[in-house]
N, C-alpha and C positions, 0 to 999 in steps of 0.2 A: 237804169233808172234815175231822175234829176233828184239830188240830193239835199233841196233844199224844200223838200216835202216828202210824204212819208206815202211810199206806193198804197194804193185802195181797192178794200175787196169787196163785191157786193155776195152776200150770201143770203140763198134762200131754198124753202124745202118743196118738194114736190107734193104737196097733200095739205088740203082746206083744214083735216078733222085737229078738231081741238089737241086733242090727245097723242097726237100723232108721234111715233117713233123718230121720224123724220126731222118733224119738226124741233122736237128734244136736241136730236142730231147737229142738228143747222143752229141753233143757241150756242150747242158745247165747241162746236168749229170758228163758233163767229169770237168767243172769248178765245179760243186759243190763236186764232191770228191776232187777235189784239196784245195778248201779252208775247206774240212775235215781233211787237214794234208796226203792224201792218193798222192801216186806218180800215174798219171794219163798218161797212153797214148790212145789218141785216133786216132785213123786210118779211113780209108776209102777203104773200099771193091773194089773202084778202082782201087786201087792200087796194089790188088792180085787176077787179074784172073785166073778162074780156069776153064777147061774142065767141062762138066757133067762127075759125077764119072760112071767110066766102068772099069770093073775087068779086062777084059782084056788089056787093057793100063797101068793098074797098073803092071800089071805082066809085060806086054815085056818092056816098059820103065822105070817101079818103081814111085815115086810121081813127078809129077811137081814140079819145083824150087818154083811157087807160094806158093804151099801148105805148101813143106817144110819151106818157110819162115815164112809164118801164124803161122803152128802148134808151131815153136820156141816162138815166140811172147806169143802165148796161154802159155807155160811152163814156161817163164820168166818171167810170172806175178802169183800173188796169188789169182786174184779176174778178173770176166771180167762183162760186163753189154752190153748186147743187146737191143736195141731200136729196135722193130719189128713192121712192118705194119701188115696188116692183109689183106691177097689176097683170096678171096672168101672163108672165112670162116677159114682159116689157116694161118701160115708164111707162108714166101714168099720161092720159090725154092732155091734163093739165100744165106739165111740161113742154109736151109739141106746142098745141095751142099758144101757151104764152111765146114759145121760140120763132113760131110761124109769123106772128104777129111783129115782134121784135127785126125779123128782117127785112121787112116791107119796106123800101125806100121813101122819102121826102120828098120836094123838089128841091134840087142842089146837092141834096144829099148823096154821097159814094155808097155804092153797092157795099152792105153786110157790116155797113160802118159800127154797130154794136159786136161784131163780132171779131173779124180778123185782126189778127195780130196779137189778140187778147192772149193769158193764161185762166186754165180753168181745173180747179181742181173738184172731183167727184164721189160722192159720198153714199152707201146706201144703209139701211137698218129694214129687217125684215125678221118675223118670226124664225123664218127657216136659219137653216145651220151657215146659210151661204149671202149673207147679206146682201141679197138685192143683187144677186151676179150677174143674172140676166138684162135685167133694168141698167143695171150700172154701162155692162158692154154695150148697150145699144145706144144709151145717150154718147158712151164716147164716141161711136163711129160716128153720131148728130154730129157731136162738135167737131169732128176731124174734117167734116162735109162742109161744116160752115169756115176750115181755116184757123181754127182755136186752135191753142197750143196746152194736149193735154199733160198735166202731171204725172209721170208713170207713178207715183205711190197713189192708193186709192183708201178708203176706210169701209172697211167693211163690218158692219154689227152685226152679225147672227143671235140668232135665241134673244132677239131684240128686247121682250116681256120680261128678261132676266139684265139687261144691260144697264139699266138708269135707276137710280135711287128712286126716295120718296119726292127730294126739290129738283129731279130730271134734270140730276148729273151722272157723268157715266161711271158706275162702278167699280168696272173690272180694269186692273189695273193694264192688263194687253191692250184695251181700248184705248185707252187713256195714253197709253206709248204711242200706239199708229196716228192718232189723232194729232200731235206733236209732231211726230216726225214728219208728216204733213204740212204743218203748218209752216215748221223750220223749213221744209223745202219750200215752198210756194215764196216766202219772206226770202230766202237765197236766190232763188228765180227772178224775182221781181227786183232784186238788188242791182242784180247782173246784166237787166235789160234794157236797151239804148233808150235814152229820154224822150218820153213822149211815145215809147210802145205801143201801138194798141188803140193810140188815141184816135 
């Protein structure tokens, strides 16, 4: 990584619900990344509404403006972190649709320009005991297909209804420690990455 600037990380949650555990987790992750010296952008997917992907619509109208804007965000960052819920044994359609649009090429753009060579952290919170384990597994497989390098560590917040205090901060020491380890791992991975990697 170029030592003249901080590495940049984009953080978002795969949920639109105001009280979502994963929105809280995304905020906690963004704060942890900042503490480890990373320039962090926390975004809300409610600010980037996109229609369900339809190849006919893309051919007729091109990419929606919100899809272009979100893809620019991905391209401008060296890494990204996704806090995903688990819906019926996988990650939400919101996440898949957002990523599907972000993979679409614009004129003169390399294939998968927003993803290839980037690093990613996967987190998940759920009321169950496994912290959205199946959702995280399927999301990992998707990221690998897009040639994104996934950090070995993941953050799994089980029994999420007990995991956050009234201010939305992680209440359990073990969860805070796991998030801190992930942030440190990402910071180290980006520090050792070649200048311009993933851009």
